[in-house]
C-alpha positions in Angstrom: -65.4 -58.6 25.1 -63.4 -58.0 22.2 -61.1 -61.0 20.6 -57.3 -60.2 20.5 -55.8 -62.9 18.4 -54.4 -66.3 19.3 -56.3 -69.1 20.2 -59.4 -68.7 22.4 -60.9 -71.3 25.0 -64.8 -71.3 26.0 -65.6 -72.7 29.1 -69.3 -72.8 30.3 -70.1 -72.6 33.9 -73.8 -74.2 34.9 -75.6 -73.7 37.6 -77.1 -76.7 38.8 -80.5 -75.5 38.7 -80.1 -74.1 35.1 -83.5 -74.7 33.1 -83.8 -74.0 29.4 -84.2 -70.4 28.4 -82.0 -69.3 31.4 -78.9 -67.4 31.0 -75.6 -69.0 31.2 -72.6 -67.3 31.9 -69.8 -68.2 29.3 -66.2 -66.9 30.1 -63.6 -66.3 27.0 -60.5 -67.1 28.1 -57.6 -65.2 25.6 -54.3 -67.1 25.0 -51.5 -65.7 23.5 -47.8 -66.9 23.3 -45.1 -64.2 23.1 -40.9 -64.2 23.0 -39.6 -63.1 26.0 -35.8 -61.9 25.5 -33.5 -61.8 28.6 -30.3 -60.1 29.6 -27.9 -59.1 32.4 -27.4 -55.8 33.6 -25.1 -55.8 36.4 -27.0 -57.7 39.0 -30.2 -57.3 37.5 -32.2 -59.4 34.8 -33.7 -57.6 31.9 -36.5 -59.1 30.2 -38.2 -57.9 26.9 -41.1 -58.8 25.0 -40.3 -57.9 21.6 -43.9 -58.2 20.0 -45.5 -56.0 22.3 -42.6 -53.5 23.3 -43.2 -54.0 27.0 -39.8 -54.5 29.5 -39.4 -55.3 32.8 -36.7 -56.5 35.5 -35.9 -58.8 38.3 -33.1 -60.3 40.3 -33.6 -63.5 38.7 -34.4 -64.8 35.9 -37.7 -66.3 37.0 -38.6 -62.8 38.5 -38.0 -60.9 35.5 -40.0 -63.2 33.3 -42.9 -63.0 35.8 -42.8 -59.2 35.9 -42.4 -59.3 32.3 -45.8 -61.6 32.0 -47.7 -59.0 34.4 -46.5 -55.9 32.5 -47.5 -57.6 29.3 -50.9 -58.5 30.5 -51.4 -54.8 32.1 -50.5 -53.3 28.4 -52.8 -55.4 26.5 -55.8 -54.6 28.7 -55.8 -51.3 27.5 -56.6 -52.7 23.9 
Protein backbone atom coordinates (compact mmCIF):
# COMPACT_ATOMS: atom_id res chain seq x y z
CA UNK A 1 0.00 0.00 0.00
CA UNK A 2 1.34 3.42 -0.92
CA UNK A 3 1.87 6.03 1.79
CA UNK A 4 -0.21 9.19 1.33
CA UNK A 5 1.53 11.57 3.71
CA UNK A 6 0.74 12.52 7.25
CA UNK A 7 1.45 10.42 10.31
CA UNK A 8 1.26 6.67 9.87
CA UNK A 9 0.45 4.17 12.60
CA UNK A 10 1.55 0.54 12.29
CA UNK A 11 -0.29 -2.19 14.15
CA UNK A 12 0.87 -5.78 14.21
CA UNK A 13 -1.72 -8.50 14.68
CA UNK A 14 -0.32 -11.82 15.83
CA UNK A 15 -1.99 -15.19 15.80
CA UNK A 16 -1.58 -16.97 19.15
CA UNK A 17 0.10 -19.87 17.27
CA UNK A 18 2.67 -17.57 15.61
CA UNK A 19 6.04 -19.26 14.96
CA UNK A 20 9.34 -17.85 13.74
CA UNK A 21 9.25 -17.78 9.94
CA UNK A 22 5.48 -17.45 9.75
CA UNK A 23 3.99 -14.50 7.90
CA UNK A 24 2.55 -11.77 10.08
CA UNK A 25 -0.20 -9.36 9.12
CA UNK A 26 0.82 -5.73 9.31
CA UNK A 27 -1.91 -3.18 8.89
CA UNK A 28 -0.84 0.30 7.88
CA UNK A 29 -3.13 3.07 9.09
CA UNK A 30 -2.98 6.48 7.40
CA UNK A 31 -4.00 9.50 9.42
CA UNK A 32 -4.16 13.03 8.09
CA UNK A 33 -5.76 16.21 9.35
CA UNK A 34 -7.64 18.48 6.98
CA UNK A 35 -9.57 21.73 7.35
CA UNK A 36 -13.37 21.87 7.20
CA UNK A 37 -14.84 25.25 6.23
CA UNK A 38 -18.56 25.49 7.00
CA UNK A 39 -21.18 27.96 5.92
CA UNK A 40 -24.94 28.04 5.96
CA UNK A 41 -27.02 28.21 2.78
CA UNK A 42 -30.74 28.55 3.53
CA UNK A 43 -31.56 25.52 5.73
CA UNK A 44 -28.45 23.53 4.76
CA UNK A 45 -24.89 23.49 6.08
CA UNK A 46 -22.17 23.23 3.44
CA UNK A 47 -18.74 21.85 4.41
CA UNK A 48 -15.67 22.27 2.19
CA UNK A 49 -12.17 20.84 2.47
CA UNK A 50 -9.88 23.39 0.77
CA UNK A 51 -6.78 21.15 0.81
CA UNK A 52 -8.50 18.41 -1.19
CA UNK A 53 -11.32 20.27 -2.93
CA UNK A 54 -14.15 18.09 -1.65
CA UNK A 55 -17.53 19.57 -0.71
CA UNK A 56 -20.55 18.10 1.04
CA UNK A 57 -23.66 19.21 2.88
CA UNK A 58 -26.03 18.26 5.68
CA UNK A 59 -29.03 19.40 7.67
CA UNK A 60 -26.81 19.91 10.75
CA UNK A 61 -23.16 20.88 11.25
CA UNK A 62 -22.38 17.34 12.45
CA UNK A 63 -24.03 15.75 9.41
CA UNK A 64 -22.22 18.11 7.02
CA UNK A 65 -18.84 17.35 8.62
CA UNK A 66 -19.47 13.58 8.66
CA UNK A 67 -20.52 13.70 5.00
CA UNK A 68 -17.39 15.71 4.19
CA UNK A 69 -15.19 13.15 5.96
CA UNK A 70 -16.77 10.35 3.96
CA UNK A 71 -16.47 12.26 0.67
CA UNK A 72 -12.82 13.12 1.36
CA UNK A 73 -11.94 9.52 2.30
CA UNK A 74 -13.59 8.20 -0.88
CA UNK A 75 -11.82 10.82 -2.99
CA UNK A 76 -8.40 10.02 -1.50
CA UNK A 77 -8.91 6.27 -2.04
CA UNK A 78 -8.66 6.95 -5.78
CA UNK A 79 -5.01 8.02 -5.40
